[in-house]
C-alpha positions as a printed Julia matrix, in Angstrom:
222×3 Matrix{Float64}:
  1.17   -7.87   -3.8
  4.79   -7.69   -2.54
  7.97   -7.61   -4.48
  9.98   -9.68   -2.05
 13.58   -9.52   -2.9
 16.06  -12.43   -2.46
 16.42  -12.41    1.26
 14.46  -15.12    3.13
 13.42  -12.79    6.05
 11.8   -10.38    3.48
  9.74  -12.9     1.62
  8.37  -14.71    4.8
  8.05  -11.89    7.39
  6.31   -9.37    5.05
  3.82  -11.94    3.88
  3.08  -13.41    7.51
  2.55   -9.96    8.8
  0.08   -8.98    6.27
 -1.88  -12.24    5.68
 -3.59  -12.37    9.29
 -4.71   -8.71    8.66
 -7.32   -9.99    6.12
 -5.27   -9.22    3.16
 -5.12  -11.36    0.15
 -1.39  -11.34   -0.37
  0.84  -12.46   -3.32
  4.75  -12.61   -3.19
  6.77  -12.29   -6.35
 10.18  -13.75   -5.73
 13.02  -14.36   -8.15
 14.84  -17.09   -6.08
 12.98  -20.45   -6.2
 14.61  -21.48   -2.9
 13.29  -18.45   -1.04
  9.73  -19.14   -2.79
 10.02  -22.68   -1.34
 10.62  -21.13    2.13
  7.57  -18.99    1.92
  5.37  -21.57    0.44
  6.19  -24.03    3.35
  4.43  -21.63    5.45
  1.45  -21.54    3.55
  1.92  -18.41    1.67
  1.38  -17.59   -2.02
  4.5   -16.89   -3.91
  5.06  -16.81   -7.77
  8.82  -17.28   -8.91
  9.83  -14.49  -11.27
 11.75  -11.11  -11.63
  9.14   -8.48  -11.0
  9.79   -6.73  -14.35
  9.33   -9.98  -16.15
  6.43  -11.51  -14.03
  3.04  -11.94  -15.84
  0.05  -10.67  -13.87
 -2.31  -12.34  -16.45
 -4.85   -9.55  -15.87
 -4.72   -9.49  -12.2
 -5.0    -6.04  -10.45
 -3.84   -5.06   -6.9
 -4.81   -2.41   -4.28
 -1.18   -2.11   -3.08
  2.33   -3.05   -4.07
  5.12   -3.17   -1.31
  8.69   -3.62   -1.92
 10.37   -4.15    1.53
 14.08   -3.48    1.32
 14.11   -5.1    -2.27
 13.69   -2.41   -4.93
 17.25   -2.08   -5.51
 17.07   -5.5    -7.34
 14.36   -4.12   -9.56
 15.07   -1.98  -12.76
 13.85    1.37  -11.5
 12.2     2.43  -14.87
 10.75   -1.03  -15.81
  9.77   -1.68  -12.27
  7.81    1.68  -11.86
  6.0     1.0   -15.15
  4.99   -2.55  -14.23
  3.76   -1.28  -10.81
  1.52    1.29  -12.75
  0.23   -1.56  -14.79
 -0.91   -3.94  -11.91
 -2.17   -1.29   -9.48
 -5.97   -0.21   -9.6
 -6.62    3.42   -9.81
 -5.8     4.95   -6.4
 -3.95    1.93   -5.45
 -0.48    2.64   -3.49
  3.05    1.79   -4.32
  5.21    1.73   -1.23
  9.04    1.17   -1.6
 10.9     1.12    1.75
 13.8     0.1     3.62
 15.81    0.33    6.93
 19.09    2.24    7.42
 20.74    0.95   10.53
 24.0     2.29   12.13
 25.44    0.3    15.04
 27.46    2.29   17.67
 31.09    3.1    16.48
 32.28    0.59   19.13
 30.49   -2.2    17.13
 30.65   -0.7    13.56
 34.39   -0.17   13.52
 35.38   -3.79   14.56
 33.14   -5.1    11.95
 34.69   -2.9     9.32
 38.27   -3.62   10.45
 37.52   -7.37   10.47
 35.98   -7.23    6.98
 39.01   -5.44    5.41
 41.23   -7.99    6.99
 39.41  -11.14    5.96
 38.11   -9.88    2.4
 40.57   -7.23    1.34
 39.42   -7.39   -2.34
 35.71   -7.15   -1.72
 34.01   -3.79   -2.52
 32.19   -4.19    0.71
 35.52   -3.86    2.5
 36.22   -0.37    1.2
 33.11    0.94    2.43
 33.12    3.25    5.72
 31.91    1.76    8.9
 29.06    4.26    9.21
 27.58    5.8     6.03
 25.7     9.12    6.13
 21.96    8.99    6.03
 21.86   11.42    3.31
 23.23    9.01    0.91
 20.16    6.69    1.36
 17.69    9.74    1.21
 19.23   10.55   -2.32
 18.54    7.05   -3.44
 14.99    7.26   -2.43
 14.56   10.57   -4.11
 15.92    8.99   -7.2
 13.29    6.27   -7.06
 10.54    9.1    -6.62
 11.93   10.53   -9.91
 11.52    7.27  -11.89
  7.92    6.99  -10.48
  7.34   10.6   -11.79
  8.6     9.68  -15.15
  5.85    7.05  -15.77
  3.23    9.89  -15.46
  0.73    7.31  -13.99
  1.16    8.3   -10.35
  0.32   11.24   -8.28
  3.36   13.17   -6.88
  5.28   10.66   -4.67
  5.86   11.48   -0.96
  8.95   10.72    0.99
  8.3     9.34    4.47
 10.76    8.9     7.4
 10.41    7.05   10.67
 13.17    6.88   13.46
 13.02    4.01   16.0
 15.56    1.94   18.05
 16.08   -1.76   18.65
 18.08   -3.35   21.48
 20.22   -6.5    20.71
 22.04   -8.85   22.76
 25.25  -10.41   21.6
 23.5   -13.73   20.39
 20.71  -11.74   18.71
 22.96   -9.66   16.67
 25.29  -12.35   15.78
 22.41  -14.37   14.44
 21.24  -11.61   12.29
 24.39  -10.14   11.09
 25.42  -13.02    8.52
 22.03  -12.19    6.58
 23.25   -8.52    5.85
 25.34   -6.99    3.15
 28.41   -8.53    1.88
 28.59  -11.15    4.67
 26.29  -13.42    2.78
 29.15  -13.99    0.27
 31.86  -14.94    2.74
 33.48  -18.27    3.22
 32.59  -19.79    6.73
 36.06  -19.23    8.01
 35.96  -15.54    7.04
 32.46  -15.06    8.59
 33.55  -16.76   11.68
 36.52  -14.21   12.08
 34.19  -11.31   11.66
 31.57  -12.72   14.07
 34.22  -13.22   16.68
 35.5    -9.68   16.3
 31.84   -8.23   16.63
 31.23  -10.54   19.42
 34.04   -9.37   21.39
 32.94   -5.72   20.72
 29.61   -6.35   22.03
 31.05   -8.12   25.18
 33.09   -5.04   25.95
 29.85   -3.06   25.99
 28.25   -5.35   28.54
 26.6    -8.0    26.26
 24.22   -5.84   24.43
 23.7    -2.6    22.55
 21.03   -0.37   20.92
 20.81    0.01   17.25
 19.35    3.39   15.78
 17.15    2.65   12.72
 15.67    5.08   10.13
 12.99    3.66    7.92
 12.85    5.61    4.58
 10.03    5.23    2.05
  8.92    6.5    -1.18
  5.33    6.08   -1.78
  2.85    7.12   -4.53
 -0.8     6.79   -5.43
 -1.63    5.46   -8.82
 -3.68    8.1   -10.92
 -7.21    7.75  -10.49
 -7.81    6.86  -14.25
 -7.31    3.54  -15.78
């Protein structure tokens, strides 16, 4: 079972990758439009906020929240996870922290401040320290411990890289962060600035990713 979040890439890509592996997968998605997108691919999705979703007696071997747990109440979500996982089932909450090179990040931040000066996203630094995200996942672990229904949570970290061409990144960028809330003209100005920055690097760049996860096993008694 997957708590999918509101992003279209999450609900579809997470389910598509697990279904061919022989897993019986169910997605929980609060946005009916995103659920329709997944269902059009033949995937099972129920529309509800995870905390309010009714499992109707169903139990699961694993619950995965891929870059979506920040939309879930951390206390109610951990309690609900304990209720729907079988003994020794695993809860895995993870997300990707990505930092483009300064030559790309700085023009993006400057353009955002210019086109949307009142946005809280415009006040954020171009590059944020990894420690800030690690602290967030440590807080998630604390909420899981509070349920007293899981073994002690573990913190996992994976570092990796991905190369992007100009077009690949400009296609992906509008789906991230505060850019989803901009007007078309605002978004176009930001994409032009970022595109120029990538052109100056030769038309492509390498993104450094860190995947952070908090994971815990449901205690072995019902």
